[in-house]
Steps between C-alpha positions, in 0.01 A plus 500: 500500500476709807593861406592696819624807318322813379433525129517881488829662539460756775679834526853450643630678814822682418805339641593813676178494699630269773849643500677171427676631186651788703607273777678254273663773295626670813622179643679419172674838499609432866641158413688652196646781717616245764652280235695787337613622844629148566693514165317205350366439154162332447669183409703494819201566720303229315780249574500595869127459549474207259253649248534596138641826381167556313318492826732751659445733204118456515477561871723818471263632224197424721351253250547188717397457856787419748405201696555523892779235477673706230486809718654307791789369285555836329506682838788275613682508161482884481571566866169685523474448879128421497386775260358254251366275776287796617313493169395140517156555672407760245611273218277214620207739535559650149514151356164409656336814366668465158309175439168689498596751230459278203188540282200323647472252215868393571513540885376154596760337285783731646389415853498122422839525323661680796394234748567193287746227587502363138462695182494371145478725186441409138547802264439523124522878419762667727742442785304447825468809717712341780797466260478830316768769512388859565563602139336194357186573715501868400526397134193277525286771667636774265390319183167373633190638323308711581794713596570538871620839657851506653371516857300187448782327325743577794234384753451172324872437468553563869209283596631213274848522637370509861351159439853370449579517874361143524817381317707623794283346771639238726402226554458524126176375322532252220522666165470355153458677173445371148541756223418446134821541301351776278512730806882474501514628138280809541733800565257709707644840567786453257816289496660631816184450702448161350851379584464635858178309522653171386783556756241544765341169402839331541544662836171390641509163323827414680344552846461175697137582568401548134432261214508691162402312186451592136244331271679471167324620186601173323286299746232331283267422796340744739231445766387863531518769224211704649680761726734555788409390852630480849465237774539620867487321829435760773629391842241284677262494203431292196663572159327758282545596139508851337428606147487846353382614153478862393463607870240244582639310790390164627625358836380141484441294811271221374706180562406333168593809300828540694581141445470545118748791507737306731484200257571730200792655685651165587495392137643845385795456736559144374505616138714813565881514510658415829614786720863439406406486131293811531780705659735371239271627226480845653880505541532410131267785399727733704816360325623365829520149390 
């Protein structure tokens, strides 16, 4: 195993230090003001720019990064006359700087994730970070022990949601997720947060670029009950694997070790419910089927 990550968690730089939080919050308020001036609801703007209502809400609150193509479409839809286009260079620079604000032990993975053309996640404990709602992520950090202060919680929530911009990238990477069914039954943050998180899984799972599967608890065979792991293929590079246990991160590049994880993942996907069956299960849990 080739461990490229630091074993010691280093002090984190506050998210405010590079100004990106202020930029995205200010831009979100501007978009909201333009939308309201145009007499549009979030749902109506979402339809015009062909994104989800949840994304509009997150961008306006400054917790999701607006991609350049979104700003271009929103500028036209809102009749902003180039106001939003003028922010694109600053958004691109802020995104580049944001990738360096993760803890040192996580940074190499975050950089590989952001540049990957194929991403595959197997999760046993919680919804993967790329699929978490803001409230679900906040509940995870708020109940973690030792207790985190509020500033640290909000920074980590912002950093986690910032990673989700990759879901809006085009051309889109290939995404696949396999979640153990037990994750769907754990109501992190309470019933309302839990249901909103399940709806988020449905929303993302219905994207053409995403394959979302559930490993049923009744499955009597399983190739890997050790821990969660991720497989990434950064552009122009070989596939890598990533594991994380109690803050100890391993970014694995050794071809034989990566092959083992890739083989496990293939078997897990074969034993899991199909994407259609998985979405049907979530719909049933929400009472929508």
